[in-house]
Structures are given as structure tokens and as C-alpha cells.
C-alpha positions as CSV (number, residue, x, y, z in Angstrom):
1,X,5.8,-11.6,40.7
2,X,2.2,-10.5,41.0
3,X,2.8,-7.3,39.1
4,X,4.6,-9.3,36.4
5,X,1.7,-11.7,36.0
6,X,-0.7,-8.8,35.8
7,X,1.3,-7.1,33.1
8,X,1.4,-10.4,31.1
9,X,-2.4,-10.7,31.4
10,X,-2.9,-7.1,30.3
11,X,-0.5,-7.6,27.3
12,X,-2.2,-10.7,26.3
13,X,-5.7,-9.0,26.4
14,X,-4.4,-6.1,24.5
15,X,-2.9,-8.3,21.8
16,X,-6.1,-10.4,21.6
17,X,-8.2,-7.2,21.2
18,X,-5.9,-5.9,18.4
19,X,-5.9,-9.3,16.7
20,X,-9.7,-9.4,16.6
21,X,-10.0,-5.8,15.4
22,X,-7.7,-6.3,12.4
23,X,-9.1,-9.7,11.5
24,X,-12.6,-8.4,11.6
25,X,-11.8,-5.4,9.3
26,X,-10.8,-7.8,6.5
27,X,-14.3,-9.3,6.7
28,X,-15.9,-5.8,6.8
29,X,-14.2,-5.0,3.5
30,X,-15.9,-8.0,1.7
31,X,-19.4,-7.6,3.3
32,X,-20.9,-6.4,0.0
33,X,-19.0,-8.8,-2.3
34,X,-20.4,-12.1,-3.7
35,X,-18.4,-15.3,-3.8
36,X,-18.0,-14.6,-7.6
37,X,-16.5,-11.2,-6.8
38,X,-14.0,-12.8,-4.5
39,X,-12.9,-15.2,-7.2
40,X,-11.8,-12.7,-9.8
41,X,-8.2,-12.2,-10.9
42,X,-8.1,-9.9,-13.9
43,X,-4.3,-9.8,-14.3
44,X,-1.2,-11.5,-12.9
45,X,-0.3,-8.6,-10.5
46,X,-3.6,-8.8,-8.6
47,X,-5.0,-11.7,-6.5
48,X,-8.5,-13.0,-5.8
49,X,-10.0,-11.5,-2.6
50,X,-10.6,-15.1,-1.5
51,X,-6.8,-15.7,-1.8
52,X,-6.0,-12.6,0.3
53,X,-8.3,-13.8,3.0
54,X,-6.7,-17.2,3.1
55,X,-3.1,-16.1,2.7
56,X,-3.3,-13.7,5.7
57,X,-4.7,-16.6,7.7
58,X,-2.0,-19.0,6.4
59,X,0.6,-16.5,7.8
60,X,-0.7,-16.9,11.3
61,X,-1.0,-20.6,11.0
62,X,2.5,-21.1,9.5
63,X,4.6,-18.7,11.5
64,X,2.7,-18.8,14.8
65,X,0.4,-21.7,15.5
66,X,2.3,-24.5,13.8
67,X,5.4,-23.6,15.8
68,X,4.1,-22.4,19.2
69,X,0.7,-24.0,19.9
70,X,1.2,-27.5,21.3
71,X,-0.7,-30.3,19.3
72,X,-1.9,-27.8,16.7
73,X,-3.4,-29.6,13.7
74,X,-3.3,-27.8,10.3
75,X,-6.8,-27.0,8.9
76,X,-5.8,-28.5,5.5
77,X,-2.3,-29.8,4.5
78,X,-2.8,-28.5,0.9
79,X,-3.1,-25.0,2.1
80,X,0.6,-25.0,2.8
81,X,1.1,-24.8,-1.0
82,X,-2.1,-23.0,-2.1
83,X,-1.7,-19.9,0.1
84,X,2.1,-19.6,0.4
85,X,3.0,-16.4,-1.5
86,X,6.7,-16.4,-2.0
87,X,8.4,-18.0,1.0
88,X,10.8,-20.5,-0.5
89,X,12.1,-21.4,2.9
90,X,8.6,-22.7,3.8
91,X,8.2,-24.7,0.7
92,X,6.4,-24.9,-2.7
93,X,4.0,-22.2,-3.8
94,X,1.0,-22.3,-6.2
95,X,1.7,-20.2,-9.3
96,X,0.7,-16.5,-8.6
97,X,-0.8,-15.9,-12.1
98,X,-3.2,-18.9,-11.7
99,X,-4.7,-18.0,-8.3
100,X,-8.0,-17.2,-10.0
101,X,-8.2,-20.8,-11.1
102,X,-8.7,-22.0,-7.6
103,X,-12.4,-22.5,-7.4
104,X,-11.7,-24.9,-4.5
105,X,-11.5,-24.2,-1.6
106,X,-14.7,-22.2,-1.8
107,X,-15.1,-18.8,-0.1
108,X,-17.2,-20.6,2.6
109,X,-14.3,-23.0,3.3
110,X,-11.9,-20.1,3.5
111,X,-14.2,-18.4,6.0
112,X,-14.2,-21.5,8.1
113,X,-10.4,-21.6,7.8
114,X,-10.2,-18.1,9.2
115,X,-12.5,-18.9,12.1
116,X,-10.5,-22.1,12.8
117,X,-7.2,-20.2,13.0
118,X,-8.7,-17.3,14.9
119,X,-9.9,-19.7,17.6
120,X,-6.5,-21.3,17.8
121,X,-4.8,-18.0,18.1
122,X,-7.2,-17.0,20.9
123,X,-6.4,-20.3,22.6
124,X,-2.7,-19.6,22.4
125,X,-3.2,-16.1,23.8
126,X,-5.1,-17.6,26.8
127,X,-1.9,-19.2,27.9
128,X,-0.1,-15.9,28.0
129,X,2.4,-14.3,25.6
130,X,6.1,-13.6,25.6
131,X,8.0,-11.2,23.4
132,X,8.6,-13.7,20.6
133,X,4.8,-14.4,20.3
134,X,4.0,-10.7,20.5
135,X,6.5,-9.9,17.7
136,X,5.1,-12.6,15.4
137,X,1.5,-11.5,16.0
138,X,2.4,-7.9,15.5
139,X,4.1,-8.8,12.2
140,X,1.1,-10.9,11.2
141,X,-1.3,-8.0,11.9
142,X,0.7,-5.5,9.9
143,X,1.0,-8.1,7.1
144,X,-2.8,-8.4,7.1
145,X,-3.2,-4.6,7.0
146,X,-1.0,-4.6,3.9
147,X,-3.4,-7.1,2.3
148,X,-6.4,-5.1,3.3
149,X,-5.0,-2.2,1.2
150,X,-4.2,-4.6,-1.6
151,X,-7.7,-6.0,-1.4
152,X,-9.2,-2.6,-2.2
153,X,-6.7,-2.0,-5.0
154,X,-7.4,-5.5,-6.5
155,X,-11.2,-5.1,-6.2
156,X,-10.9,-1.9,-8.2
157,X,-8.8,-3.4,-10.9
158,X,-10.9,-6.6,-11.1
159,X,-14.1,-4.6,-11.4
160,X,-12.5,-2.1,-13.9
161,X,-12.4,-4.7,-16.8
162,X,-16.1,-5.2,-16.6
163,X,-17.8,-2.9,-19.2
164,X,-20.9,-2.6,-16.9
165,X,-18.6,-0.7,-14.4
166,X,-19.6,-2.4,-11.1
167,X,-20.0,-0.4,-8.0
168,X,-18.1,-1.6,-4.9
169,X,-19.6,1.1,-2.6
170,X,-21.9,4.1,-3.0
171,X,-20.1,7.4,-3.3
172,X,-20.2,9.5,-0.2
173,X,-22.2,12.7,-0.5
174,X,-19.2,15.0,0.1
175,X,-17.2,13.5,-2.8
176,X,-18.0,16.4,-5.2
177,X,-16.1,18.4,-7.8
178,X,-13.8,20.9,-6.1
179,X,-13.8,19.1,-2.7
180,X,-10.0,18.4,-3.1
181,X,-9.0,21.9,-4.2
182,X,-5.8,23.1,-2.4
183,X,-5.1,26.1,-4.7
184,X,-2.0,26.8,-6.7
185,X,0.9,24.4,-6.4
186,X,3.7,26.0,-4.4
187,X,7.1,24.9,-3.3
188,X,8.5,25.0,0.2
189,X,12.3,25.5,0.6
190,X,14.3,23.2,2.8
191,X,17.9,23.8,3.7
192,X,20.8,21.4,3.7
193,X,20.8,18.9,6.6
194,X,22.3,15.8,7.9
195,X,19.3,14.0,9.4
196,X,18.3,10.6,10.8
197,X,16.5,8.5,8.3
198,X,14.7,5.2,9.1
199,X,13.0,3.6,12.0
200,X,14.5,3.0,15.5
201,X,13.5,-0.6,16.3
202,X,13.0,0.5,19.9
203,X,10.1,2.9,19.1
204,X,7.3,0.6,18.1
205,X,6.7,-1.6,15.1
206,X,8.5,-1.2,11.8
207,X,9.5,-3.5,8.9
208,X,13.0,-4.6,8.6
209,X,13.5,-2.6,5.4
210,X,12.9,0.6,7.4
211,X,15.9,-0.2,9.6
212,X,18.4,0.6,10.9
213,X,18.1,4.3,11.5
214,X,21.1,6.1,9.9
215,X,22.2,9.5,8.8
216,X,21.7,10.9,5.4
217,X,22.9,14.1,3.8
218,X,20.0,16.2,2.4
219,X,21.0,18.8,-0.1
220,X,19.0,22.0,-0.3
221,X,15.7,21.4,-2.2
222,X,12.2,22.6,-2.8
223,X,9.1,20.4,-2.1
224,X,5.6,20.7,-3.5
225,X,2.9,21.6,-1.0
226,X,0.5,19.2,-2.6
227,X,0.1,16.4,-5.1
228,X,-0.3,16.9,-8.9
229,X,-4.0,17.1,-9.9
230,X,-6.0,15.5,-12.7
231,X,-6.4,19.0,-14.2
232,X,-2.6,19.5,-14.3
233,X,-2.0,16.0,-15.6
234,X,-4.6,16.5,-18.4
235,X,-2.5,19.5,-19.5
236,X,0.4,17.1,-20.0
237,X,-1.8,14.8,-22.1
238,X,-3.2,17.6,-24.2
239,X,0.3,19.0,-24.8
240,X,1.3,15.6,-26.4
241,X,3.1,14.3,-23.3
242,X,2.6,10.7,-24.3
243,X,3.9,11.4,-27.8
244,X,7.1,13.3,-26.8
245,X,10.0,11.0,-26.2
246,X,12.2,13.7,-24.6
247,X,10.0,13.7,-21.4
248,X,10.5,9.9,-20.9
249,X,13.1,7.6,-19.5
250,X,14.2,5.1,-22.1
251,X,12.4,2.2,-20.4
252,X,9.3,4.4,-19.9
253,X,9.2,5.3,-23.6
254,X,9.5,1.7,-24.6
255,X,6.7,0.8,-22.1
256,X,4.4,3.5,-23.4
257,X,4.7,2.3,-26.9
258,X,4.6,-1.4,-26.2
259,X,1.5,-1.1,-24.1
260,X,-0.1,1.7,-26.2
261,X,-0.6,3.9,-23.1
262,X,-2.0,7.4,-23.6
263,X,-3.6,8.3,-20.3
264,X,-3.7,7.1,-16.6
265,X,-4.9,3.6,-15.9
266,X,-8.5,4.2,-15.0
267,X,-9.3,7.2,-17.3
268,X,-11.7,6.9,-20.1
269,X,-12.6,9.5,-22.7
270,X,-16.3,9.0,-23.7
271,X,-17.7,11.3,-26.4
272,X,-15.1,14.0,-25.6
273,X,-15.6,13.9,-21.8
274,X,-13.1,12.3,-19.4
275,X,-14.3,9.8,-16.8
276,X,-12.5,7.8,-14.2
277,X,-13.3,4.3,-12.9
278,X,-13.5,4.3,-9.1
279,X,-14.7,2.0,-6.4
280,X,-17.9,4.0,-6.8
281,X,-18.2,3.0,-10.4
282,X,-17.5,5.2,-13.4
283,X,-17.4,8.9,-12.4
284,X,-16.8,12.1,-14.2
285,X,-13.2,13.0,-13.8
286,X,-12.7,15.2,-10.8
287,X,-10.2,17.7,-12.1
288,X,-9.1,19.0,-8.6
289,X,-8.5,15.5,-7.3
290,X,-4.9,14.2,-7.2
291,X,-4.0,12.2,-10.3
292,X,-3.7,8.5,-9.2
293,X,-2.7,5.1,-10.4
294,X,0.3,6.6,-12.2
295,X,3.3,4.5,-12.8
296,X,6.9,5.6,-12.1
297,X,7.6,6.3,-15.8
298,X,4.5,8.5,-16.1
299,X,5.4,10.4,-12.8
300,X,9.0,11.0,-14.0
301,X,7.8,12.1,-17.5
302,X,5.3,14.6,-16.0
303,X,8.0,16.0,-13.7
304,X,10.2,16.6,-16.8
305,X,7.3,18.3,-18.5
306,X,7.0,20.9,-15.7
307,X,10.8,21.3,-15.3
308,X,10.8,19.5,-11.9
309,X,11.8,16.1,-10.6
310,X,10.6,13.5,-8.1
311,X,11.9,13.8,-4.6
312,X,14.2,11.2,-3.1
313,X,12.8,9.1,-0.4
314,X,15.2,10.8,2.0
315,X,13.9,14.2,1.1
316,X,10.3,12.9,1.5
317,X,11.0,11.6,5.0
318,X,12.9,14.7,6.0
319,X,9.8,16.8,5.1
320,X,7.5,14.3,6.9
321,X,9.6,14.6,10.1
322,X,8.8,18.3,10.2
323,X,5.1,17.9,9.4
324,X,2.2,16.4,11.3
325,X,1.6,13.1,9.6
326,X,-2.2,13.3,9.3
327,X,-4.1,10.2,10.5
328,X,-7.7,11.4,9.9
329,X,-10.6,9.5,11.3
330,X,-12.6,9.8,8.1
331,X,-14.4,7.5,5.7
332,X,-12.0,4.7,4.6
333,X,-12.2,5.7,0.9
334,X,-12.5,9.5,1.2
335,X,-9.4,11.7,1.5
336,X,-9.4,14.6,3.9
337,X,-9.2,18.2,2.6
338,X,-6.4,20.4,4.0
339,X,-7.7,23.8,5.0
340,X,-4.2,25.3,5.1
341,X,-2.8,25.4,1.5
342,X,0.5,27.0,2.6
343,X,1.5,23.8,4.5
344,X,2.7,20.6,3.0
345,X,-0.4,18.5,2.7
346,X,-1.5,15.1,1.3
347,X,1.5,13.3,2.8
348,X,-0.3,10.2,3.8
349,X,-4.0,10.1,3.2
350,X,-4.4,10.4,-0.5
351,X,-1.9,8.6,-2.8
352,X,1.4,6.8,-2.4
353,X,4.1,9.1,-3.8
354,X,6.7,7.9,-6.2
355,X,10.3,8.9,-5.2
356,X,13.4,8.9,-7.3
357,X,15.0,6.3,-5.0
358,X,15.7,2.7,-6.0
359,X,14.5,0.2,-3.4
360,X,17.8,-0.8,-1.8
361,X,18.9,-1.8,1.8
362,X,19.9,0.8,4.3
363,X,23.4,0.7,5.6
364,X,23.6,-2.2,8.1
365,X,20.3,-3.7,7.0
366,X,19.4,-7.0,8.6
367,X,16.3,-9.0,7.5
368,X,13.9,-10.4,10.1
369,X,15.2,-13.6,11.7
370,X,14.0,-17.0,10.6
371,X,11.6,-17.8,7.7
372,X,10.2,-14.2,7.9
373,X,13.5,-13.0,6.6
374,X,12.1,-13.4,3.1
375,X,9.5,-10.7,3.8
376,X,11.3,-7.7,2.2
377,X,15.0,-8.1,1.6
378,X,14.9,-10.3,-1.4
379,X,12.8,-7.8,-3.4
380,X,15.5,-5.1,-3.3
381,X,16.3,-4.9,-7.0
382,X,14.6,-3.3,-10.0
383,X,11.9,-1.6,-7.9
384,X,11.3,2.0,-6.8
385,X,10.3,3.4,-3.4
386,X,7.0,5.1,-2.8
387,X,6.4,7.0,0.4
388,X,3.4,8.2,2.5
389,X,0.2,6.2,2.3
390,X,-3.1,6.3,0.3
391,X,-6.8,6.5,0.8
392,X,-6.9,2.6,0.9
393,X,-4.3,2.3,3.7
394,X,-5.5,1.5,7.2
395,X,-4.8,4.7,9.1
396,X,-3.1,3.1,12.0
397,X,-0.7,1.4,9.6
398,X,1.1,4.6,8.6
399,X,4.4,6.1,9.8
400,X,6.9,8.5,8.2
401,X,9.5,5.8,7.8
402,X,7.3,3.4,5.8
403,X,8.9,2.2,2.6
404,X,6.5,0.9,-0.1
405,X,8.0,-0.5,-3.3
406,X,6.7,-1.4,-6.8
407,X,8.1,-2.0,-10.3
408,X,8.3,1.2,-12.4
409,X,5.7,0.0,-14.9
410,X,3.0,-0.8,-12.3
411,X,0.0,1.5,-11.8
412,X,-2.9,-0.5,-10.3
413,X,-1.8,0.5,-6.8
414,X,-2.9,4.0,-5.7
415,X,0.1,6.0,-6.6
416,X,0.4,9.7,-7.4
417,X,3.0,12.5,-8.1
418,X,4.8,14.7,-5.6
419,X,7.2,17.2,-7.2
420,X,10.5,18.5,-6.0
421,X,13.2,20.8,-7.4
422,X,16.8,21.5,-6.6
423,X,17.5,24.7,-4.7
424,X,20.5,26.1,-6.4
């Protein structure tokens, strides 16, 4: 009995430490932002940073405290609607496209809301934890890490529409032309295999859409050793890639013409020179850096241009199983540089990689139980899977089985191009 109690105390202390670490990181991300910065919403797909901070807090209040802390009092009854994202089982939600209209509550009130909930969670943890509570907290922390990534993506887009090109952070001194260079793009051959795909729920945290682990037939294929660069993508543009319908999927060609797209999202050509908007402001285009903020249609069109294709998500995971998934302890916004160009690199620390796989349930898929069942499953239509991770992703949030997903026309997230070819 004494050992059991000691284990419970240790587990509670570990959970509390992890909770404080993740929650603090969200505040670190906004330390250089003003209240006005945190209010911006430049398009429907992004959210104000203030909303992200409140929504991640709402998650803990709704799924943890309101159910498991005796006599818990909600910070504000109206927050049940204002900061509910898409949980119909919970109740009404405020319209996503109008989140930027919410001048009230203020950022100062949202910060008090976070502190109020954090104190309540710590109070709950003082009473000890069981597996149910640990599972909810773990889901909540991973959920907040997802929003930390989204916060950086949304800051970038919100700042990008400002013609003064605001700077979120000063560029690190090692972010120089050529620092990404990995040499000539090469392909590694992989033979046919029947392999396990997906996460084993017994081996640490994973989302329900990564489960259950199942077998998949992998046909022989070739996998690019690195991501496509800005230099290579510029060749596509200069060859008339955005004006040649034969490269494009039908919906992609319609999107290009309807939106008048002629280059990646954050590129600008000024007096004949290409620039790219970054979190460091407007910078000369780094030709050796991976092309980023590419939508699925652009990725597929480029692959056609170079007589290649996008990998399936199962091919991507099969390769990742055989590589060391890098989790570098580097600057949050600075990708590492692989010193071994013959290996498969840039799997997780640079750009999310579009795959040619529709976002669908695995055989035997079961959503999370209870209200959290709406987390992933209901979005399994009309979206495509991205694999890996990106420079904005918290490094301890990565794993080879992670399935990200977005609509084919979206590009504000940090997405790039990994090529593959059939091995005939």
C-alpha cells in the first residue's frame, strides 16, 4: 500500500510539472506581442492568439475541472460558448469567422482565466490522480501543443497582411543563405513490405486517428532524401507551372484561376527580386531552404512537373520507422541542418509533408470516448494527410505515427513537398 501511494504521489507530481511546462510555453510565445497583436484575425482559417489562449484553457475547464473537481465554479458562464471550437456535444459555439470581433473579454481577462484554471488544476492534482484524470490531462496538454503550433502559424499570417511587414522575432544569426543546403535531391529505394502502420495505444500517447495499429502492403517505391527547395520550386514557376493545366488536378486548376495564384503564399517579387515573408519580417528568398506554405494542389502539380508523385502516408511512415526521427534541441524557429545528405532528412523538423492519402479512418478506428470523441473522427472527409512535423511544432509533440490533416486548398500552415516515385 505504501508503494502504491508513493507511485501515485510521483505520478501526480510528474503530471503537475508537465502541465506547468506546457502551459507556460504558451505564454512564452506571446511575450513580445501586444494586446492588439493578440486580437488579429486576418482570415477565417486563422484565430486570434487571444482566442487560442482561452480555448486551450476552456478545454481543461470543460473536460477536466467541471467534471472532476468537486464544487468547481466556472470562471465565466459565457466562455462555454465563446471558446468552444467545434464540440456540438458540449453545446453552442461562437462563429469561427467572427472570433476577431471579440474585443471582450480582454487579453488581461483571458490571462486571469488561465491563472484561475491553472490553480484549479493544481488543486485537483493535490488530491492525487487516477488513470482517467491522467488521460484527460495528457490529451489537454497535447491539444495545447497543437494550438502552440497554430499560434505561430496564425501570427505569421496575421502579420503578413500588414504592408509594414511586422517582425515577430529577430532572425537568428545562423539563418543565412546556404545554411539549409543538402545537395542534389536523390532517391532511396525501398522494397515491398507488409508493415505495421499506426500507433499502439499501449506505447505512450497518440490521438485516436493514429489507432489502431494495422498492417499495410507497401509496394516498391523510391523516396526523396530531402524536401523540395525554393530554388527548385522557382524553376517550376519560371517554366510556366502556374499556367500549364496539364500539371494540375482539376480542382487545383480551378483554385489557381479562381484565387489568381502564381507563387507560394508568402512570396513577393519586388523589382525583379524574390522575397518571402517570415516571422522575422520580409527576407530575401533563401533559395536553398525548403519551399513552404504550399497547398496540396501546388505540391501535386510540382510533382507532376518533375515526373514524380507525392508519397502515400503509409510509405512516409514506413520510411520514418527506419530512420531516426530527429528531435533537435534547437531554436524553436530554426530548422537543423543534416550533415549526411545520403540519408533521408528533414522528416520532422522543417515542414509538414503532403501525402497522396485522403484523411480516412484506419481499419477498426474508434474515437475517444465521451465528448472528446469529436476531436478527430468527424473531420475524416475531403481532407488530405500531412506527415512529419515542422519548425513550429513543439519537439516533444512529434512521433512517426502522427497524422495531420488539412483541406487541399490551404497553405497558411507550414507545409512542404516530399517527392516519391514508383519502383518498377
